[in-house]
GUTORVO-509462 format. One line per field, with one value per residue (C-alpha): residue number from 0; residue in three letters; x, y, z. Coordinates in Angstrom, 3 decimals. Layout:
! GUTORVO-509462
i	c(NUM, ...)
aa	c(ALA, ...)
u	c(X, ...)
v	c(Y, ...)
w	c(Z, ...)
***
This chain:
! GUTORVO-509462
i	c(0, 1, 2, 3, 4, 5, 6, 7, 8, 9, 10, 11, 12, 13, 14, 15, 16, 17, 18, 19, 20, 21, 22, 23, 24, 25, 26, 27, 28, 29, 30, 31, 32, 33, 34, 35, 36, 37, 38, 39, 40, 41, 42, 43, 44, 45, 46, 47, 48, 49, 50, 51, 52, 53, 54, 55, 56, 57, 58, 59, 60, 61, 62, 63, 64, 65, 66, 67, 68, 69, 70, 71, 72, 73, 74, 75, 76, 77, 78, 79, 80, 81, 82, 83, 84, 85, 86, 87, 88, 89, 90, 91, 92, 93, 94, 95, 96, 97, 98, 99, 100, 101, 102, 103, 104, 105, 106, 107, 108, 109, 110, 111, 112, 113, 114, 115, 116, 117, 118, 119, 120, 121, 122, 123, 124, 125, 126, 127, 128, 129, 130, 131, 132, 133, 134, 135, 136, 137, 138, 139, 140, 141, 142, 143, 144, 145, 146, 147, 148, 149, 150, 151, 152, 153, 154, 155, 156, 157, 158, 159, 160, 161, 162, 163, 164, 165, 166, 167, 168, 169, 170, 171, 172, 173, 174, 175, 176, 177, 178, 179, 180, 181, 182, 183, 184, 185, 186, 187, 188, 189, 190, 191, 192, 193, 194, 195, 196, 197, 198, 199, 200, 201, 202, 203, 204, 205, 206, 207, 208, 209, 210, 211, 212, 213, 214, 215, 216, 217, 218, 219, 220, 221, 222, 223, 224, 225, 226, 227, 228, 229, 230, 231, 232, 233, 234, 235, 236, 237, 238, 239, 240, 241, 242, 243, 244, 245, 246, 247, 248, 249, 250, 251, 252, 253, 254, 255, 256, 257, 258, 259, 260, 261, 262, 263, 264, 265, 266, 267, 268, 269, 270, 271, 272, 273, 274, 275, 276, 277, 278, 279, 280, 281, 282, 283, 284, 285, 286, 287, 288, 289, 290, 291, 292, 293, 294, 295, 296, 297, 298, 299, 300, 301, 302, 303, 304, 305, 306, 307, 308, 309, 310, 311, 312, 313, 314, 315, 316, 317, 318, 319, 320, 321, 322, 323, 324, 325, 326, 327, 328, 329, 330, 331, 332, 333, 334, 335, 336, 337, 338, 339, 340, 341, 342, 343, 344, 345, 346, 347, 348, 349, 350, 351, 352, 353, 354, 355, 356, 357, 358, 359, 360, 361, 362, 363, 364, 365, 366, 367, 368, 369, 370, 371, 372, 373, 374, 375, 376, 377, 378, 379, 380, 381, 382, 383, 384, 385, 386, 387, 388, 389, 390, 391, 392, 393, 394, 395, 396, 397, 398, 399, 400, 401, 402, 403, 404, 405, 406, 407, 408, 409, 410, 411, 412, 413, 414, 415, 416, 417)
aa	c(MET, ASP, CYS, LEU, PHE, PHE, PHE, GLN, ALA, GLU, PHE, ASN, LYS, ASN, LEU, PHE, PHE, TYR, SER, GLY, LEU, TYR, LEU, SER, LEU, PHE, ASP, MET, PHE, ALA, LYS, VAL, LEU, ASN, ASN, SER, PRO, VAL, MET, LYS, LYS, ILE, ILE, PHE, LEU, LEU, ALA, ILE, LEU, SER, VAL, PRO, THR, VAL, PHE, LEU, ILE, MET, PRO, SER, CYS, LYS, GLN, LYS, THR, ALA, THR, GLY, ALA, GLN, SER, ILE, ALA, LYS, SER, ASP, PHE, GLY, LYS, LEU, PRO, ASP, GLY, ARG, VAL, VAL, ASN, LEU, TYR, THR, LEU, MET, ASN, LYS, ASN, GLY, LEU, VAL, LEU, LYS, VAL, ALA, ASN, TYR, GLY, GLY, THR, VAL, THR, ALA, LEU, SER, VAL, PRO, ASP, LYS, LYS, GLY, THR, MET, ALA, ASP, ILE, VAL, LEU, GLY, PHE, ASP, ASN, LEU, PRO, ASP, TYR, GLN, LYS, ALA, THR, ALA, TYR, PHE, GLY, ALA, LEU, VAL, GLY, ARG, TYR, GLY, ASN, ARG, ILE, ALA, LYS, GLY, LYS, PHE, THR, ILE, ASP, GLY, GLU, THR, TYR, THR, LEU, ALA, LEU, ASN, ASN, GLY, PRO, ASN, THR, LEU, HIS, GLY, GLY, ILE, ILE, GLY, PHE, ASP, LYS, VAL, LEU, TRP, ASP, ALA, THR, GLU, VAL, ASN, ASP, THR, THR, GLY, VAL, GLY, LEU, ARG, LEU, HIS, HIS, LEU, SER, LYS, ASP, GLY, ASP, GLU, GLY, PHE, PRO, GLY, ASN, LEU, ASN, VAL, THR, VAL, THR, TYR, MET, LEU, THR, ASN, ALA, ASN, GLU, PHE, ARG, ILE, ASP, TYR, GLU, ALA, THR, THR, ASP, LYS, ALA, THR, PRO, LEU, ASN, LEU, THR, HIS, HIS, SER, TYR, PHE, ASN, LEU, ALA, GLY, ALA, GLY, LYS, GLY, ASN, VAL, LEU, GLY, HIS, LYS, VAL, MET, ILE, ALA, ALA, GLN, ARG, TYR, THR, VAL, VAL, ASP, SER, THR, LEU, ILE, PRO, THR, GLY, GLU, PHE, ARG, ASP, VAL, LYS, GLY, THR, PRO, PHE, ASP, PHE, THR, LYS, ALA, GLN, ALA, ILE, GLY, ALA, ARG, ILE, LYS, GLU, LEU, GLY, GLY, LYS, PRO, VAL, GLY, TYR, ASP, HIS, ASN, TYR, VAL, LEU, ASN, SER, GLY, GLY, THR, LYS, LEU, ALA, LEU, ALA, ALA, ARG, VAL, SER, GLU, PRO, LEU, SER, GLY, ARG, VAL, MET, GLU, VAL, TYR, THR, ASP, GLN, PRO, GLY, VAL, GLN, PHE, TYR, THR, GLY, ASN, PHE, LEU, ASP, GLY, THR, LEU, THR, GLY, LYS, ASP, ALA, LYS, VAL, TYR, GLN, GLN, TYR, TYR, GLY, PHE, CYS, PHE, GLU, THR, GLN, LYS, PHE, PRO, ASP, SER, PRO, ASN, GLN, PRO, THR, PHE, PRO, ASN, SER, ILE, LEU, LYS, PRO, GLY, GLU, VAL, TYR, LYS, SER, THR, THR, ILE, TYR, LYS, PHE, SER, ASN, GLU)
u	c(-30.351, -27.146, -29.052, -30.993, -27.748, -26.386, -29.725, -29.899, -26.465, -27.292, -30.718, -29.328, -26.620, -29.140, -32.043, -31.433, -31.037, -34.422, -36.155, -34.806, -35.815, -39.466, -39.670, -38.251, -40.699, -43.580, -42.668, -42.200, -45.563, -47.346, -46.057, -46.949, -50.511, -50.888, -50.645, -54.010, -54.643, -56.483, -53.700, -51.140, -52.884, -53.077, -49.377, -48.380, -50.408, -48.793, -45.365, -46.043, -47.376, -44.307, -41.852, -41.712, -40.000, -36.971, -36.795, -36.919, -33.778, -31.923, -29.771, -31.578, -30.451, -29.471, -27.592, -23.950, -21.131, -20.943, -17.822, -17.590, -16.599, -15.893, -18.101, -18.965, -22.460, -23.317, -26.708, -28.237, -28.374, -30.153, -29.404, -27.819, -29.677, -27.657, -28.828, -25.637, -26.265, -24.837, -23.876, -23.815, -21.266, -21.803, -18.558, -18.436, -15.228, -14.704, -15.716, -19.098, -18.244, -20.103, -19.013, -21.302, -19.846, -21.521, -19.334, -20.999, -18.518, -16.774, -19.337, -19.377, -23.102, -22.847, -20.250, -21.467, -19.177, -19.795, -19.958, -18.426, -21.310, -20.995, -24.069, -23.747, -24.581, -24.075, -21.733, -21.631, -24.143, -25.697, -28.809, -31.027, -31.060, -28.980, -30.951, -30.232, -26.493, -26.715, -28.421, -26.504, -23.410, -22.431, -20.044, -21.391, -18.988, -17.430, -14.110, -12.891, -10.645, -8.871, -8.130, -9.719, -10.392, -10.147, -8.158, -8.304, -10.252, -10.183, -6.766, -3.213, -0.080, 2.260, 5.402, 4.200, 0.767, -2.311, -5.283, -8.832, -11.198, -14.945, -16.000, -18.382, -17.684, -18.120, -15.026, -13.145, -13.012, -13.911, -13.288, -12.488, -15.209, -18.780, -18.296, -15.589, -14.681, -17.713, -20.009, -18.476, -19.106, -16.011, -15.076, -15.142, -13.388, -13.997, -11.069, -11.135, -7.922, -6.517, -6.433, -10.134, -12.564, -12.521, -13.218, -10.708, -12.009, -10.591, -11.268, -9.619, -9.971, -9.347, -7.220, -9.296, -11.807, -13.091, -10.146, -7.379, -4.503, -3.447, -5.007, -5.027, -5.286, -6.563, -6.935, -8.355, -8.627, -11.026, -10.375, -12.413, -9.712, -10.034, -8.172, -11.323, -9.803, -11.263, -8.112, -7.845, -4.909, -4.645, -2.520, -2.345, -0.277, -0.549, 0.758, 0.886, 1.767, -1.367, -2.390, -3.556, -5.055, -7.231, -9.200, -12.216, -15.229, -17.305, -19.158, -18.783, -20.981, -19.715, -23.000, -24.772, -25.752, -28.512, -28.324, -27.745, -24.731, -21.084, -20.127, -19.591, -17.110, -13.573, -10.905, -7.106, -5.241, -1.485, -0.692, 0.943, -0.019, -2.819, -3.103, -4.819, -7.574, -9.344, -13.098, -13.487, -11.494, -8.402, -5.095, -3.279, 0.067, 0.523, 1.103, -0.111, 0.532, -2.595, -1.447, -3.824, -6.437, -9.712, -7.753, -5.693, -6.536, -3.073, -4.798, -8.245, -11.130, -14.778, -15.458, -17.943, -15.734, -14.579, -16.287, -18.261, -15.014, -14.153, -16.594, -17.388, -20.541, -21.337, -19.450, -17.349, -14.111, -13.209, -9.444, -6.317, -4.041, -0.302, 0.461, 3.514, 4.569, 5.120, 3.641, 6.845, 5.388, 2.131, 1.381, -1.441, -3.187, -6.230, -8.156, -11.872, -13.936, -17.647, -18.142, -21.550, -21.003, -17.310, -16.558, -13.101, -11.790, -8.118, -7.004, -3.638, -2.176, 1.051, -0.198, 1.077, -2.341, -5.840, -8.961, -11.081, -14.667, -17.615, -20.622, -21.037, -23.025, -25.557, -28.731, -31.648, -32.450, -31.064, -32.948, -30.718, -30.962, -33.945, -35.641, -33.146, -32.832, -29.218, -28.777, -25.647, -22.770, -24.417, -21.177, -17.445, -14.898, -11.177, -10.007, -6.342, -4.710, -2.176, -2.773, -5.628, -4.648, -1.183, -0.811, -0.805, 1.232, 4.982, 5.757, 3.288, 4.207, 4.253, 0.926, 1.930, 2.109, 4.358, 4.611, 6.750, 5.851, 3.479, 1.267, 0.731, -0.943, -2.641, -5.271, -6.633, -9.685, -9.282, -12.132, -12.081, -13.784, -12.882)
v	c(-11.519, -11.536, -10.933, -8.098, -6.485, -6.628, -5.615, -2.413, -1.346, -2.090, -0.446, 2.741, 2.830, 2.531, 4.518, 7.611, 5.556, 3.828, 7.057, 8.865, 6.015, 6.103, 9.904, 9.835, 7.161, 9.038, 12.276, 10.552, 8.763, 11.877, 13.868, 11.111, 11.068, 14.869, 15.546, 13.958, 14.419, 11.088, 9.238, 10.913, 9.458, 6.017, 6.029, 7.275, 4.478, 1.873, 3.229, 2.919, -0.609, -1.609, -0.592, -4.181, -5.206, -3.340, -5.848, -8.739, -7.587, -6.802, -9.473, -12.302, -14.901, -17.164, -14.457, -14.489, -13.154, -9.366, -7.256, -3.767, -1.810, -3.589, -2.618, -3.059, -2.699, -2.799, -3.769, -4.873, -8.613, -8.483, -7.865, -9.893, -10.356, -7.501, -5.124, -4.973, -4.765, -7.419, -6.209, -8.055, -6.945, -7.719, -7.653, -7.804, -7.944, -6.605, -9.947, -10.091, -12.664, -11.950, -12.702, -11.986, -11.801, -11.205, -9.766, -12.227, -15.090, -13.683, -15.825, -16.241, -16.449, -16.618, -16.959, -16.721, -17.792, -18.591, -21.983, -22.779, -20.974, -17.898, -18.714, -17.602, -19.779, -19.540, -22.424, -22.343, -23.754, -21.417, -19.761, -16.831, -15.208, -14.469, -16.555, -19.751, -19.022, -18.357, -21.688, -23.929, -25.944, -26.893, -23.900, -22.924, -20.371, -19.628, -18.154, -20.780, -20.311, -20.136, -23.691, -25.186, -28.932, -31.046, -30.974, -34.275, -34.235, -30.439, -30.292, -29.274, -28.249, -25.320, -24.676, -27.047, -25.479, -27.478, -25.689, -27.050, -26.109, -26.364, -29.723, -29.430, -32.529, -35.619, -35.903, -33.276, -29.565, -28.681, -25.418, -23.293, -24.439, -23.426, -19.762, -19.914, -17.229, -18.292, -16.929, -13.483, -10.115, -8.973, -5.338, -4.851, -2.395, -2.278, -2.746, -1.517, -1.469, -2.393, -6.116, -6.360, -5.730, -7.086, -6.912, -6.617, -8.277, -7.747, -9.433, -9.380, -12.774, -12.133, -14.199, -17.163, -17.196, -20.782, -21.721, -20.545, -18.472, -14.997, -11.903, -12.750, -9.946, -11.380, -9.693, -11.611, -10.074, -11.472, -10.397, -11.143, -10.480, -9.590, -12.829, -14.632, -15.657, -15.701, -14.897, -15.096, -13.553, -14.323, -12.387, -12.627, -11.735, -12.796, -11.752, -15.352, -18.613, -20.133, -22.742, -21.150, -22.735, -20.385, -21.754, -21.256, -23.579, -23.015, -26.042, -25.966, -27.476, -26.413, -27.419, -24.852, -24.816, -27.321, -28.913, -32.491, -34.225, -33.674, -37.315, -36.729, -33.884, -34.863, -34.149, -34.055, -33.565, -32.869, -35.267, -38.680, -39.231, -38.598, -38.657, -41.770, -41.070, -42.933, -43.376, -39.778, -38.393, -37.593, -38.429, -41.485, -39.955, -42.266, -40.945, -43.426, -43.585, -43.033, -45.324, -48.225, -46.858, -44.921, -41.877, -41.682, -38.501, -37.948, -38.261, -36.739, -39.065, -38.715, -38.113, -40.976, -43.480, -45.275, -43.424, -46.475, -48.339, -45.976, -47.443, -45.610, -43.821, -41.689, -42.815, -40.179, -38.220, -36.127, -36.458, -34.324, -34.700, -34.100, -31.775, -32.435, -28.779, -29.226, -25.842, -24.061, -21.965, -21.036, -24.057, -25.970, -28.166, -29.408, -29.106, -29.818, -29.904, -30.441, -32.142, -30.755, -27.078, -27.088, -25.101, -25.623, -24.639, -24.732, -24.414, -22.881, -22.647, -22.215, -24.545, -28.140, -29.789, -29.625, -31.229, -32.820, -33.112, -34.326, -33.193, -36.573, -35.181, -33.344, -35.397, -33.430, -31.588, -28.256, -26.119, -23.609, -20.802, -20.797, -23.482, -26.140, -29.083, -30.135, -33.885, -35.930, -35.160, -31.947, -30.030, -30.511, -28.494, -27.921, -26.504, -25.467, -25.991, -27.145, -30.813, -31.751, -32.029, -30.624, -29.150, -32.730, -34.325, -33.587, -35.040, -32.698, -29.242, -26.513, -24.809, -22.623, -18.851, -17.077, -13.426, -11.403, -13.630, -12.703, -15.434, -15.029, -17.391, -17.270, -19.460, -18.936, -20.483, -19.811, -20.289, -21.083, -23.335, -26.219)
w	c(-14.751, -16.830, -20.057, -18.372, -17.239, -20.793, -22.337, -20.291, -21.487, -25.118, -24.993, -23.459, -26.122, -28.970, -27.500, -29.597, -32.757, -32.367, -31.313, -34.369, -36.645, -35.506, -35.779, -39.302, -40.423, -38.806, -40.617, -43.965, -43.932, -42.711, -45.689, -48.106, -46.805, -47.136, -43.440, -42.673, -38.909, -38.739, -40.495, -38.224, -35.198, -36.798, -37.714, -34.266, -32.651, -34.898, -34.032, -30.300, -30.704, -32.677, -29.953, -28.592, -31.826, -30.523, -27.713, -30.176, -31.942, -28.745, -27.026, -25.266, -22.757, -25.649, -27.518, -28.490, -26.363, -26.549, -26.514, -25.092, -22.030, -18.755, -15.837, -12.158, -10.682, -6.967, -5.517, -2.205, -1.555, 1.792, 5.470, 8.231, 11.547, 13.060, 10.318, 8.264, 4.520, 2.218, -1.249, -4.546, -7.139, -10.823, -12.795, -16.593, -18.612, -22.136, -23.628, -21.909, -19.201, -15.956, -12.398, -9.427, -5.931, -2.563, 0.182, 2.573, 2.591, -0.489, -2.285, -6.054, -6.793, -10.598, -13.343, -16.929, -19.768, -23.467, -25.130, -28.528, -30.270, -28.083, -25.997, -22.376, -19.365, -15.614, -14.726, -10.899, -8.435, -5.895, -4.534, -5.510, -2.078, 1.014, 3.568, 1.626, 1.716, 5.457, 6.123, 3.726, 4.623, 1.063, 0.698, -2.737, -4.228, -0.831, 0.213, 2.690, 5.750, 8.083, 7.137, 4.036, 4.215, 7.390, 10.610, 12.477, 15.740, 15.699, 17.370, 16.514, 18.396, 17.682, 19.757, 22.431, 22.822, 21.829, 20.281, 20.146, 17.338, 16.836, 15.359, 12.411, 10.309, 12.417, 14.628, 12.599, 11.798, 8.187, 6.298, 9.324, 11.698, 12.430, 11.523, 8.899, 6.398, 4.334, 7.084, 7.672, 6.005, 4.149, 3.498, -0.267, -2.586, -6.328, -8.716, -12.318, -14.347, -17.755, -16.925, -16.026, -13.186, -9.675, -5.984, -3.140, 0.038, 3.526, 6.859, 10.286, 11.924, 15.605, 17.935, 19.130, 16.244, 16.054, 18.289, 15.929, 17.360, 16.256, 14.758, 11.060, 8.475, 5.194, 1.816, -1.132, -4.595, -7.186, -10.781, -13.899, -16.458, -20.111, -20.843, -19.600, -16.292, -12.807, -10.839, -7.044, -5.155, -1.435, 1.073, 4.865, 7.938, 11.578, 15.002, 16.276, 14.532, 13.003, 10.419, 7.174, 4.078, 2.013, -0.933, -3.188, -3.228, -6.375, -7.724, -11.500, -14.197, -17.611, -19.238, -17.044, -13.382, -12.690, -16.148, -15.117, -13.593, -14.470, -14.984, -18.713, -18.154, -19.130, -16.523, -16.530, -13.252, -13.301, -10.474, -10.271, -6.614, -4.157, -0.363, 0.982, 3.532, 6.315, 6.736, 7.988, 5.001, 7.073, 5.330, 6.679, 5.691, 2.716, -0.806, -3.404, -7.151, -9.247, -12.057, -12.637, -10.218, -10.582, -9.341, -12.528, -14.438, -15.862, -19.230, -19.764, -18.985, -18.034, -14.347, -14.328, -16.179, -13.012, -10.195, -9.053, -8.436, -5.581, -3.084, 0.129, 1.241, -0.602, -3.685, -5.403, -5.511, -2.471, -2.484, -2.415, -5.423, -4.974, -7.861, -10.031, -9.717, -5.981, -5.176, -6.181, -9.016, -10.740, -12.911, -14.562, -11.995, -13.918, -17.162, -17.611, -20.805, -21.439, -24.838, -25.837, -25.015, -25.848, -22.677, -21.209, -17.777, -16.809, -13.186, -12.308, -8.818, -6.855, -4.091, -3.662, -3.777, -5.197, -3.739, -6.450, -5.202, -7.280, -5.248, -3.590, -0.673, -2.842, -2.464, -3.894, -0.649, -1.884, -4.396, -6.096, -8.612, -10.964, -8.788, -9.922, -7.539, -7.038, -7.184, -6.547, -8.955, -10.229, -9.736, -9.196, -7.216, -7.645, -4.320, -4.543, -1.166, 1.357, 2.143, 4.498, 8.171, 7.447, 10.970, 12.283, 9.487, 9.757, 6.300, 4.555, 3.189, 5.828, 6.545, 9.520, 9.008, 11.506, 12.604, 10.198, 7.253, 4.427, 3.015, -0.740, -3.169, -6.569, -8.220, -11.739, -13.401, -17.142, -19.640, -23.352, -25.924, -28.169)
***
């Protein structure tokens, strides 16, 4: 679809050129052949039959990155059971990168970036249609909230009052509950300025949604910048104290979505410590040094280099890293490279932690875009965040938003080649 989007723009731009070329050739040959009516018909027929050659010299799916004007296109992506229309927005920056976002769940359905040769590929896992997103619980490309990650036993206490949440991950609450922000229809406004193109998403989460207190006004802005960044700016206010931990849940594969596992990707994480978890992936409260363990990504190494040493069922990374920056400023959190394509992704955040997840629970039961079956380790996530279960962990950074405060946070996924 990305190549079709680009092809239409290029074809429209060159339509008059190709039309003029054929008319000139037709006139020239007709004169040479003394205006023979029969030959005119033959030449005209040959010209019509040769039109497909135009398509052969136009960009294809394997073509190089194109530069030009940035753009936004809006289309229907389906309807919800109550009849509301879901829209899909296709954003293209001046360098030809393409980001597709559905306002259902603020879901990133596609992100196409070039490799070291300029060849474009979609690098995020996802589905071709809305019903699959509605049914799935993998959070492909989702905007996650109110509280990303887990809250132990679905309970927390604020100012002496205990709140009970819906349980959707064993004994715990995961990613906001049964109907989290990934399952709601966001109001969307297009953004087009000198920095790039984007989408501003808004949602009012009412007091009591999934058990959380307070009317929460949330605005999330996605930007595909002309510096080849996917930038996310979060902002929120509340009328009652509430836990808040907004994050993004794309599964990346820098070789291309569905093109094998990511175990050969090389990862660096700017963290000396991680939070130890129990058997249900709830932090125990202990911070442990990564040095000398399979969790050590302070220097770039392949995801699969020591993954089998982790143990557990299923085996893989699903852990919060305590970032060296401490969440005090926008800083580099992680860097990932894919050796064959040369694609590089850097993650920047102002949050204190990042969840590194390697698609451990993917098991071949989900069929994604282009009929690709997603097996274990077919994608990785970097979810910038407050620490898991922070509302119940007094030694963790604060995750409670109070009335009169404005929650603001930024995460950037920046793309390049090496």
